N, C-alpha and C positions, 0 to 999 in steps of 0.2 A: 440349799435354803439355810443351812446352819451358819452361813456368813452373816445372816441378819441377827444372830445371837451373840452374846458375849464370847470373846475368844477363849476365856477361861472355861466356859461351858463345853466349847469344842474340844478342848484338851482333855477334860474329864470323860466326855463321850468316847473320844478316840481310845482312850486308855481302858475304860471299864465297860463300855457299852451303854445303850440307851436305857437299860433297866435302872440306872441310877441318875438319869437326867434331872428328875425333879429334885433329888437331893442336892445335885450340883447347883441347880438354880437357887435353892434356898440358902446354900452356903455363901454364894456371892451376893445375896440380897436382892435378886431380881424377883419382883413380885408379879405373878401372873394370876389373874382372877377370871373366873367364868364371866363371859359377857353374854349379851342378848344374842339370839340367833342371828347370824350374819344374813343379810339380804342377798337373794339370788334373782337375777332377771330370768324371764321364761327361757331365753336361749342358753343361759348358764346352767339352768336346771336340767335341760335336755342333755347337754354335753356331760354334766356331772354324773347323771344317772348312767350314761354310757361308760364313763371312766370307772365308775364303781363296779358295774356289772363285769367289765372286762378284767379288772385287776384285783377286786377285793371280795366280791360276793361268794366266790367258791369256798373261801376259808371262813369269812365272817358271817355269811348268810345274807340273803336278800333283805331280810328284816333286821339285820346286823346284830342278832342276839348271840352270835358266836357258835363255834364248833371246834374246828381245827385251830382257828384263830379266836381271840377273846371277844367278849361282848363289846361293841363299839357303838351302841345306841347313843343318841344325843343325850339321853338322861344319864347314862353311865359316864360319858365324857365330862358332863357338868359336875357329877358327883365327884370325879377326880380332879376338878378344877383345871382341866386341859382346855387351853384356848387355841387359837389358830396357829400361833407359832410353835407350840409344843406338838401339835398334831402334825404340823408340816415337818418337824424334826424326825418324828417317828416314820413317817411316809418315806422321807428322803433316805434315811439311813438304815431302815429295816430294824430287825431285832435279832438277838441270839437264839430265839425260839424258832426261827425258820422263815420269818417274813423277809422277802427280798428287799434289796436296797433300790427302791423304786425311783430314786434320783438318777439312776442309770438309764432309765427308760422313759420317764416323764419329764416334761418341761417344768420350769419353776412355776409358770402360770397355771398348768394343769394341777400341780400339787397344792397350790393355793386354793384352787377351785374345789378340789376334793376336801381339803380341811374345812372349808366353809360349809360345804354340803353335809359333812358328817355332824355338824352342830345343829342341823335341822332335822325334824322328824323324818323317818324314811317314807318315801312315797308308797302308796298302796299299789302293788303290782297287779296286773290283770290275770284273770283265769283263762283257761283254754279248754274248749269242749271237744268231743270226739268229731262232731260235725266240722268244726274249724280245722282240725287236723286233716280231715278228708279233703277239705277244700285245697289244702296245700299239697296234697299227694300228686306226684307226677310220675307216671309210668312211661319211661323213655323208650325202653326196648321191651315189648312184651315177651314173655317166657317162650312162646312158640317161635319167635324170630331170633332167638339166641342160638349159638352154635351147639351142635349135639356132642362135640368133642373139642379139644383144644384146637385153635386155628394157628397155633405156632408150635415150634419144637422146643421152646424153652422149658426149663424145670420150674414150673409155676409154684411147686410146693416149696422152693427155696427163694421165692420172691420176698422182698421186704417192702412193707408199706411205710413210708416216711411222712410223718406229720409235719406240714409246713405251717406252723401255727398261725402267725399273723398274716400269712397270704391267703388263708382260707382254702388251702389245697392239700392234696396227698399225692406224693410221688411214689411210683412203683419202680423198684430197682431189682434187677436180676442179680440174685446173690451169688451166682456162679461167675458171671462175666463182669459184674459191677457196672453194667450199662444201664442207663435210664430207659425205662420202657414207656412210661407216660407220666404226665402230671395232670391230675384230675381235680376239677373244681368241686369243692365240698362245702360243708358249713364252716362258719367263722370259728377259729380257735378250736379245731378238732382236739378232743381230749385223748381218745383211744381209737384203736382199730380192733375189731374181732373178726376172726375168720369163721366162716360157715363150717359145719361138721365135715363136709366133703372137701374143703379146702378151695372150692371154686370161687367163693365170693368173699370180698372184704366188706365189712359193715363198718362205717365210720359214724361217730356222733360228735357234733360240734357243741361248743358252749352255748350257741344260740338255739340248741334243741333240734337241729336239722340233722336227720339221719340220711346217709347216702349208701347205696349198694353198688359195688364195683365188680364187674364180671371179669375174672382173670383168664377165662378161656378165649375171650375175643382176641382177634389178631393184634389189636391195640387195646389192651384193657382199659375200660371206661365205665362210667356210671350208667346203670340201667334203670334206676329208680331212686326217688328221693321223697322225703316227707318231713314236715316240721311238727314235732310232737309236744313241744313246750317252748318256754322262752330261755331256759338255762337247764342244761343237761351235762351228764358226766359219764354215763355208762350205757353199754349196749352189748348184747350177746345173742347167740343163735340157739336153736334147739339141737341137742347132740345125741339124744337117746334113740336106740334102735334095739328092741327087744320084745319080750312077751306082751308088753302093754302097747305095742304099736311101733311103727317106724316113723320117727319125727325128724330124721336127718334133713336139715335145710328147710323144714316146713314152716318154722316159726321163728320170730325174732322178738326181742324185748328191749325197750329203751327205759332207763331209769332217770327220772328228772329231779332237779333241784327246785325249779319253779315253773308251773305249779308242782307241788310235791306229789307226785304220782308216778305209776309205771304204765307203759303202753305196750300191749301185745300187738305185733304186726304179722302180716303174712311174710313168711321168709323168702318167698320168691318174687314178691312184688312191692313189699313195704306198705301195702294197704293197711291202715289202722283197723284193728278188730275189736279191741277192748281197752278201756282205761280204768284204772283202779287207784283211788286216792290212798296216799300213805300218811295223811294227817292222822295222828293218834295221840295216845297218852303215854307219858314216860313209864317205863317198866317199874321204876322205884318209887316215885312220889305220886304217880297217877295224875301228873300235871298235863294239861292239854297243850300239845305242841303243834301250832298251826303251820310250822315250817319243818316237818319231819321228812328229811330228804333221803333219796336213794343214792348212796355213794358208790356202792360196788355191786356187781352182779357176777355170779359164777354159774356156768352151765353144767349140770350134772350129766355124767356119762352112764350111770348105773340105774337112774330113775328118770322119768319124764318130768324133770323139775328144773327150775331156776332157784338159785339161792341168792336173795338180795339182803342188804342190810338197810335198816331204817335209822339213819345216822343219829339224829338227836334224841330219839325215843329209846334207843338201846335195845332194839329187837333185830333178830335175823329172821326173815321170813323164807320158808320153803314153799314155793308155788308150784303146784301140780298142774301142768299145762295140757294133760291128756283130755280134759273135758272143759273147754272154755265156758260153756253155758252153765256149768255147775262147778265153778272154779273152787279149788280147795287150797287154802293157805294155812300152814302151820306157823304160828307166831312163837318164837323161841326167845325167852328172856336172856340177855347177855349183859352188856354194859353200854352206857351212853357214849355218844360221840364216836361211833364206828366210822371208819374211813375206807380202808382198802384191805386186801387180803386175797387168799387163794386156797388151793387144795394142798394136802400133803401128797407124798409120792404115791400112795395107794388110792388116792381120790375118794377116800372115805370121810376124812376129817376136814372140816372147814376152819380156817384160821384167819381171823380178822383182827385188825388193830383198832382198839379204842384208844386212839393216840393221846387225847387229852386226859385220859385216865392212866396213861403209861403202862397199858396192858395189851396182851394178845388174848383174845377169847377163843376157846376151842369148842366147836359143836360137832357132834357125831351125826352125820347125815342119815345114818340108818335108824337111830333111835329118836332123832329129831330133839335132842336135848343138849344143853351145854354141859360139858364134862370137865372144863378146867378154865382158869384164868391165870396167866402168867405175867408177873411183873418183870418186864424186860429192861426198862430204862426210860429215859425222858423222851416222850413222844415217838413211839415206834412208827415207822412208815415203810412197810415191806414192799409196796407195789403188790405184785403177785407173790413175791417171796422166793425162796430158793430151797430146794430139797436135795440132800445127798446122804451118803452113808459115812459116818465118822468111824475111823478105825478103832476107837475105844468105846464109843457110845451107841453105835449102830445108826439107824436112820434118824436124821435130824432135819430141822428146818431153821430158818433164820430171818432176822429183821435188822435193818440199820435204824437210826434215830435221827429225828430232826433236831433234838435238843442236846445231843452229846455225841462224841466220836466213838461209837460203839456198835459192833455187830453182835447181837445176842443170839447164841446158838442153843436150841432147846430140843430135847428128845421128842420124836413124833411117831413112835412105834410101841403103843401100849400093849400089843400082844407079844411081840418078840423081845422087847426090852422094857418091861413095865417099871423097873426101878428108875429109868431115865425119862420116862414119859411125862411130857408137859412140865419139865423143869429145865432151867437154864443150866447147860453143862459146860459152856465155854463163853467167855467174854473176850472178843477180839477188838483191840483198839485200832481206830482208824485215825485220820489226820484231824478230824473234828466233826462237829454236828452239821446238820443240813443234808443228811443222807436221804435220798428219795427212793433209791432202788438197789436191791441186791439180786444177783442172778448167777445161775450155773446151768449145767446140762448133764444128763446122765453119762455122756461120753467125755465130758470135759475134766481137766485136771485141777482147775482153779475155781474159786468163788470170787466174783467181782462186786465192788460196791462204789457208788459215786458220792459226791459231797455237794450237790447242786446248789443248795440254798445257803451254804456257808458264806459269811460276809467277807472272808479273806480272799483276795484275788487268786492267789496261788492255789489255795486249797479247793475252791469251787471249780478250778480248772484241772483237778487231779483226780485220779482213781486209785484204788487199792485192790490188790488180788492176793489171795492166800491159797495154799495148796490143801486139797481135801485130805490127802494122806499124810501131811505133816502140819496139822493145825496148830501145834505148839510154836512153830516158827513165826517170827514176826512178819506181818504181811508186807508185800512189796508195794510201795506207793510212789507214784510219779506223776508229774504234770504233763498233760497231753495237748494243751492248747495255750495260746498267749492272748486270747480274747474270749469274750462271752462266758457262758457257763457250760460245763460238761454235764450232760443229763442222759439218763437211761442206759441200759445195757441189754443187749439182745444177741443171742447166738444164732449162727446159721443152722441149717437142718442137721448137719452131721456133728455139731458141737465142737468144731475145730477153730472157729472164728468168733470173736466178740466185736460187735459194732457199738460205738458210742457216738453221741451227737454233741456238736458244739452249738449251743443255743445262742444264736446271734443273727443279726440281719445278714452278715456275711457268714452264713453257716457252713459247717463241715460235718462229714461223716468220717470217722476214723476207725479203721479195721485192724484188730490185733490178732496175732496167733495166740491161741489160749495156751499152748504148750510152752512157748518160749517167752511170752509176754511182749514180743517185739511187734512193732507197727508193720503191717503188711501193705496197706494202701490207704490213701486219703482221697475222699471224693469232694471236690470243690466245683461249684457251678453257680451261674447267675440265678437259676431257679431255686437254689437251695437256701431259702429264706426262713429263718427262725426254725430250724428242725428241732423237734422235741422227741416224742416217742417214736420208735421204729419197731415194727412187729414182723417177725418171720411167720410166713403162712403155716408151715408144718408145726412149729412149736406152739402156735396160737391155737390151731385146730385141735391139737392133742393135749393142750394144757401141760406142756413140758417146760418145767422151770425148776 
């Protein structure tokens, strides 16, 4: 779409990025003024809503008020004097802050439609009741009809679940043999998979709010239940506690939704909806009412019957005690706004969440239910679950990469054994550039790996970096691993000897590396491998090993 703009603007954008596009326009004397809201036909409005939901709502919000991405309401765009051409330029080329170059994925007509749609007020999205959820619930294989033990001889704890995002499917791959076990129909644009506490089930959640339960004990693993819990979702997890307060292994599951903003408790064996709780709330700092306070991440506790969720826009972390659903107990912990993702430290006591638009990691003690630290790590931290290991100088540490700069920030995470280093950045490891989504390691691995998925440079977004735990002062080894698509997500096998990465493209690939040598071991290519993104090992996910 930039071909429609002056070639001098294109040169400035290519050199300096879209952050200075408006200045460039002013320099060459091109005047762009806010216009009346562009008209949309009924058919165009339906299509535009779908495009926005699929590509934009996750970062900018259904109501467009911003979170990981900025506020892009029609009022804000008019305030900035952004017209259709400027908006199209941003959509087409992305930004240095982490927005993809959507020109690679959307047609010129779709980009033009999105630009016009954004200049109109956001349509009011619908709500969803528990009764509506139950109407969508489908129990495909009742619990009594499922196998009592695995019907195959495969090592199911080393299975990998591969998200085939645009196909609306999940592939199950045998991590030992690298053979495809099955491809399962799930929700659209599955965001994550979580494993039940026993490792028997995969739970998937699609961006369309559809949860799917896959039984890995079946001769051919397949879905046994599904339910639609909302219209836009991002997170799911199971109950993992077994102790004095009861045995809840595999008994319950939880889905966190973006729209409507709520969480839903499900039966862990059937996915029958049991309880829905709104997360609409007031911000922790200004007490401003947030109608779109979304659940961005869920962590299941091992030491208490609890789920830890974050309420993204409001700046709260909630500890949900699921031991008594009729008298549900929720502890609301003030942290920082725009929470996104995170995970446990190695001891599974401390909750580490990224408030990425505030450039911080927030730390909560799950025992005291209080925030104990905020760490300024860099521009837009995005750890995924994060990575934990023992540094030879600073002891137990954790880390996050960043969307906005090429940096892995390593911080101490052992306040008892190494109090001087706790919750302080102790190392800054440079990568190839920003756009990092995930950092990963394994207790038995020698390296820590990081991607650059949302970097605008073709070579960088197709490259990974790895550095040695025992030699952290040495420069990381970075190398390009694909010649197409974007390289995304890192996951170890059960034993910590292999690292799997995905090539996010219509002609997708899974590339498997030897962690010790950093050499490629094998590469999976197939017609069914369409837009692979996240890939999750059963054992590591059930035990929260990262």
